[in-house]
C-alpha positions in Angstrom: -9.3 108.2 -6.3 -6.6 106.4 -8.2 -4.6 108.5 -10.5 -2.7 107.7 -13.7 -0.1 109.8 -15.5 0.3 109.0 -19.2 3.3 110.6 -21.1 4.6 110.8 -24.7 1.3 110.9 -26.6 -0.2 107.6 -25.4 -3.2 106.7 -27.6 -6.6 108.1 -26.4 -7.9 104.5 -26.1 -5.7 104.1 -23.0 -7.3 107.3 -21.5 -10.8 106.0 -22.2 -10.1 102.5 -20.7 -8.5 103.8 -17.5 -11.1 106.6 -17.2 -14.0 104.0 -17.5 -12.5 102.2 -14.5 -12.8 105.3 -12.4 -9.2 106.3 -12.6 -8.3 110.0 -12.9 -6.0 110.4 -16.0 -3.5 113.1 -16.7 -2.3 112.7 -20.3 0.7 114.7 -21.5 2.4 114.9 -24.9 6.1 114.7 -24.2 8.6 112.9 -22.1 9.8 114.2 -18.7 13.4 114.3 -17.3 14.1 112.7 -13.9 13.4 115.7 -11.6 10.2 116.6 -13.4 9.0 113.0 -13.4 9.6 112.7 -9.7 7.5 115.8 -9.1 4.8 114.6 -11.5 4.5 111.2 -9.8 3.4 112.6 -6.5 0.0 110.9 -5.7 0.1 108.9 -8.9 -0.7 105.1 -8.9 -0.2 104.3 -12.6 2.5 105.6 -15.0 2.2 105.2 -18.8 5.3 105.9 -20.9 6.8 105.0 -24.3 10.5 104.9 -25.1 11.8 108.3 -24.1 11.0 108.6 -20.4 13.6 107.0 -18.1 12.2 105.4 -14.9 15.3 105.1 -12.8 15.8 103.7 -9.3 15.9 107.3 -8.0 12.5 107.9 -9.5 11.1 104.7 -8.1 12.4 105.6 -4.6 10.4 108.8 -4.6 7.2 107.4 -6.2 5.7 106.0 -3.0 2.2 105.7 -4.4 3.1 104.0 -7.7 1.6 100.5 -8.2 2.2 99.8 -11.9 4.0 101.1 -15.0 2.8 100.5 -18.6 5.4 100.7 -21.4 3.2 101.6 -24.4 5.8 100.0 -26.7 7.9 96.8 -27.0 11.0 97.8 -25.1 11.3 98.1 -21.3 15.0 98.9 -21.0 14.1 102.5 -20.1 12.7 101.1 -16.8 14.7 99.8 -13.8 12.9 96.4 -13.8 14.8 95.0 -10.7 14.1 98.1 -8.6 10.4 98.2 -9.6 9.9 94.5 -8.8 11.6 94.9 -5.4 9.0 97.6 -4.6 6.0 95.5 -5.9 5.5 97.8 -8.9 4.3 95.7 -11.9 5.6 96.5 -15.4 3.7 95.7 -18.5 4.5 96.3 -22.2 3.1 95.5 -25.6 5.3 92.8 -27.1 3.2 92.0 -30.1 1.0 95.0 -31.0 3.3 96.9 -33.3 5.0 93.9 -34.9 3.3 94.2 -38.2 3.9 97.9 -38.5 7.7 97.5 -37.9 7.8 94.7 -40.5 6.0 96.7 -43.1 8.4 99.7 -42.7 11.4 97.3 -43.0 10.0 95.9 -46.2 9.2 99.3 -47.6 12.7 100.5 -46.9 14.3 97.4 -48.5 12.3 98.0 -51.6 13.1 101.7 -51.7 16.8 101.2 -51.2 17.1 98.3 -53.6 15.4 100.4 -56.3 17.4 103.6 -55.4 14.2 105.5 -54.8 15.7 107.9 -52.3 18.2 109.1 -54.9 15.7 109.3 -57.7 13.3 111.2 -55.6 16.1 113.7 -54.6 17.1 114.2 -58.2 13.6 115.0 -59.4 13.0 117.4 -56.5 16.2 119.2 -57.7 14.8 119.3 -61.3 17.0 116.5 -62.7 15.4 113.8 -64.9 17.5 110.6 -64.3 15.7 107.7 -65.9 18.1 104.7 -65.6 18.1 101.1 -64.4 21.7 101.3 -63.3 22.1 100.0 -59.7 18.3 99.3 -59.4 17.2 95.8 -58.6 14.2 93.7 -57.7 14.0 92.3 -54.2 13.1 89.0 -55.6 16.1 86.7 -55.4 18.0 89.0 -53.0 19.4 87.5 -49.8 18.0 88.9 -46.6 20.0 88.4 -43.4 17.9 89.0 -40.2 19.8 89.5 -36.9 17.4 88.7 -34.1 14.6 86.2 -34.9 12.0 87.2 -32.4 8.4 88.4 -33.0 9.4 91.0 -35.6 12.3 89.1 -37.2 10.3 86.0 -37.7 7.3 87.8 -39.2 9.6 89.7 -41.5 11.1 86.4 -42.6 7.7 85.1 -43.7 6.7 88.2 -45.6 10.1 88.7 -47.3 10.0 85.1 -48.4 6.6 85.7 -49.9 8.1 88.5 -51.9 10.7 86.1 -53.3 13.6 86.9 -51.1 15.9 84.2 -49.7 16.0 84.5 -45.9 18.7 83.7 -43.4 18.9 84.6 -39.8 21.1 84.6 -36.7 19.9 84.5 -33.1 21.7 83.7 -29.9 18.6 81.6 -28.8 17.5 78.4 -30.5 14.6 79.6 -32.7 12.4 77.6 -35.1 13.1 78.6 -38.7 9.8 79.5 -40.5 9.2 78.7 -44.1 12.5 78.1 -46.0 14.5 80.4 -43.7 18.0 79.2 -42.9 19.6 79.5 -39.6 23.3 80.6 -39.5 25.6 79.5 -36.7 27.3 82.9 -36.4 26.8 86.5 -37.2 29.9 86.5 -39.4 28.5 83.7 -41.5 25.3 85.6 -42.0 27.1 88.7 -43.0 29.2 86.8 -45.6 26.0 85.6 -47.2 23.4 88.4 -47.1 22.7 91.2 -49.6 20.6 93.0 -47.0 21.2 93.0 -43.3 18.5 94.1 -40.9 18.7 94.3 -37.1 15.8 93.2 -34.8 17.5 92.6 -31.4 16.1 93.5 -28.0 17.3 96.2 -25.6 19.4 94.1 -23.2 22.7 95.8 -22.2 24.7 93.1 -23.8 23.6 94.2 -27.2 25.3 97.6 -26.9 27.8 98.1 -29.7 26.7 94.9 -31.3 27.3 96.2 -34.8 30.4 98.3 -35.5 33.4 98.7 -37.8 34.2 94.9 -37.9 30.7 93.9 -38.8 30.2 96.6 -41.5 33.6 95.6 -43.0 32.4 92.0 -43.1 29.2 92.8 -45.1 29.3 92.1 -48.8 30.2 95.0 -51.1 27.1 96.7 -52.5 24.8 95.5 -49.7 22.2 97.3 -47.7 21.9 97.8 -43.9 18.8 98.4 -41.7 18.4 99.1 -38.0 14.8 99.2 -36.6 15.7 97.8 -33.2 17.7 99.9 -30.7 19.9 102.9 -31.3 22.8 101.9 -29.0 23.5 98.7 -30.9 25.1 100.4 -33.9 28.2 102.6 -34.4 26.9 105.3 -36.6 30.3 106.8 -37.4 31.4 103.4 -38.8 28.1 103.2 -40.8 28.6 106.6 -42.3 32.2 105.7 -43.3 31.0 102.6 -45.2 28.2 104.5 -46.9 30.5 107.3 -48.0 33.1 104.9 -49.3 30.6 103.1 -51.4 31.1 99.8 -49.6 27.4 99.9 -48.6 25.0 101.2 -51.2 22.3 102.2 -48.8 21.0 102.2 -45.2 17.8 102.8 -43.3 17.8 103.8 -39.6 14.8 104.3 -37.4 16.5 104.3 -33.9 19.3 106.4 -32.6 21.6 106.5 -29.5 20.4 109.9 -28.5 16.8 110.9 -29.6 15.0 114.2 -28.9 12.4 114.1 -26.2 9.5 115.6 -28.2 8.3 116.6 -31.7 10.1 119.7 -33.0 13.3 119.3 -31.1 16.6 119.3 -33.1 17.8 116.0 -34.3 21.6 115.5 -34.5 23.2 112.5 -36.2 26.3 111.5 -38.2 24.0 110.1 -40.8 22.3 113.3 -41.8 22.8 114.6 -45.4 23.4 111.2 -47.0 21.1 110.8 -50.0 21.1 107.0 -50.0 20.2 106.8 -46.2 16.6 106.7 -45.0 16.3 108.3 -41.6 13.0 108.0 -39.7 12.2 109.4 -36.2 11.6 106.1 -34.3 8.3 105.4 -36.1 8.6 101.7 -36.7 5.6 101.0 -34.6 3.9 104.4 -35.2 0.9 103.6 -37.2 -2.6 104.4 -36.1 -3.4 100.7 -36.0 -0.5 99.8 -33.9 -0.8 102.7 -31.4 -4.5 102.0 -31.0 -3.9 98.3 -30.2 -1.0 99.2 -27.9 -3.2 101.7 -26.0 -5.9 99.1 -25.7 -3.6 96.2 -24.7 -1.4 98.0 -22.1 -4.2 100.0 -20.5 -6.2 96.7 -20.2 -3.2 95.1 -18.4 -3.0 98.0 -16.0 -6.7 98.0 -15.2 -6.7 94.2 -14.7 -3.8 94.4 -12.3 -5.5 97.0 -10.2 -8.8 95.3 -10.2 -7.8 91.6 -10.0 -4.1 91.5 -9.2 -3.5 89.7 -12.6 0.2 89.8 -13.6 -0.1 87.9 -16.9 2.6 89.1 -19.3 4.2 91.3 -16.7 7.9 91.6 -17.5 9.1 91.8 -13.9 6.7 90.0 -11.6 5.7 86.3 -11.4 2.9 85.8 -14.0 -0.4 84.8 -12.4 -4.1 85.1 -13.2 -6.7 83.6 -10.9 -10.4 83.7 -11.9 -12.3 85.4 -9.0 -15.2 83.7 -7.3 -18.2 86.0 -7.2 -18.8 87.4 -3.7 -15.2 87.1 -2.6 -12.5 89.6 -1.7 -8.9 89.2 -3.0 -5.6 89.3 -1.2 -2.5 89.9 -3.4 0.8 89.1 -1.6 4.1 89.7 -3.3 7.0 88.3 -1.3 10.6 87.1 -1.3 10.8 83.6 -2.8 11.8 81.6 0.2 10.5 78.3 1.4 7.4 78.2 3.7 5.8 81.6 2.7 2.6 80.0 1.5 2.3 77.9 4.6 2.7 81.0 6.8 0.1 83.0 4.9 -2.4 80.2 5.2 -1.6 79.7 8.9 -2.2 83.4 9.6 -5.5 83.2 7.8 -6.5 80.0 9.7 -5.6 81.5 13.0 -8.0 84.4 12.3 -10.8 82.1 11.1 -10.5 83.1 7.5 -11.6 80.5 4.9 -9.8 80.2 1.6 -12.2 80.1 -1.5 -9.4 80.1 -4.1 -5.6 80.4 -4.2 -2.8 80.5 -6.8 1.0 80.9 -6.4 3.8 81.5 -8.8 7.4 82.5 -8.6 10.0 84.3 -10.7 13.6 84.5 -9.6 13.7 86.0 -6.1 10.0 86.9 -6.0 6.9 84.9 -5.3 3.3 86.0 -5.8 0.3 84.5 -4.2 -3.4 85.5 -4.8 -6.0 84.4 -2.3 -9.7 84.7 -2.5 -11.6 85.0 0.9 -15.2 85.3 1.8 -15.1 88.9 3.1 -13.0 91.9 3.8 -10.0 91.0 6.0 -9.6 92.7 9.4 -6.8 95.1 10.2 -5.3 92.4 12.5 -5.0 89.9 9.6 -3.5 92.5 7.3 -1.1 93.6 9.9 0.1 90.0 10.6 0.6 89.4 6.9 2.4 92.7 6.4 4.7 91.9 9.3 6.0 88.8 7.6 9.7 89.4 7.0 9.3 88.1 3.4 6.5 90.5 2.5 7.3 93.0 -0.4 3.9 94.3 -1.1 0.4 93.5 0.2 -2.9 94.6 -1.5 -6.5 93.9 -0.6 -8.8 94.0 -3.7 -12.6 94.2 -3.8 
């Protein structure tokens, strides 16, 4: 029986979807460190994680039964994608499912900080009635600078503009500006212009330390800063200094360089104790709606990969989806992307009298992936010949 290990409170929908496919599911609430993860992966074919569990090359070397990994979140930088691809382990994520939830949290925090709600709330809880308009503003007419104009940044752009904000953005890629948003040629130009700066960049290593002392100093006096992207992109000591000095009037941070592994663990940060800073425990995508959709989406991708070999939206393998002809069996062959592999595969099949009912090939970088439908179950001789090809990375026969 195929087995799946789901960590970090993956939504029950995922358990149901995989269980209905005949997969034995072990669902656990927290993340695992490297040694515990290695032990837990013995005999496991599918691994489901969120952002805390680190799947290193060492883990992958020991996980001899692992076929696929599902990241039940947007980011995949916690997984060694190169090493997993080299072992034929497909990785899937949920690039769209929690977009709306992150955007709504960003908007809520912009409104709360612009109206000074954190300070008013704190004063009332301390028994102080402080009814005043001083320092409180509408978001209408404010200038929002978005750093990173991907799925989240672009949707935030649309909704913020609908609330009356002027929107500018900076992205290293050439992105289409939505609505009346204005593209800025450099991060510095955007910081000179914006009243509110919000980060929505991805987890690539090149973004480490993206926002530090120089960038905070460049921001306009009295502006607001948000980070709902990755913890390692921001220097929190520099952020604290600019909050304490009054240069920035508020900040909201949802992600941190070092985050506890599970609920109830102590949280340590230079930003604790500041009344005009909203701290949330990496909950940008943590709504019931988003987690339900993520559970459905990623579990569906894992099940489809096991049953049909589909790699559509895989982040590390060539994307391929071939409709299966009824009554056929499927051969999924992941190989090194060198000339002549497809011809060799077909020659081996022909030499053994195997007809091809359907076939599709795609490549990504150093890897190629070909799916072939044949009339019946392939013999051990055919499989052995295909496995013996020097270019073969992974070979699977599917029903």
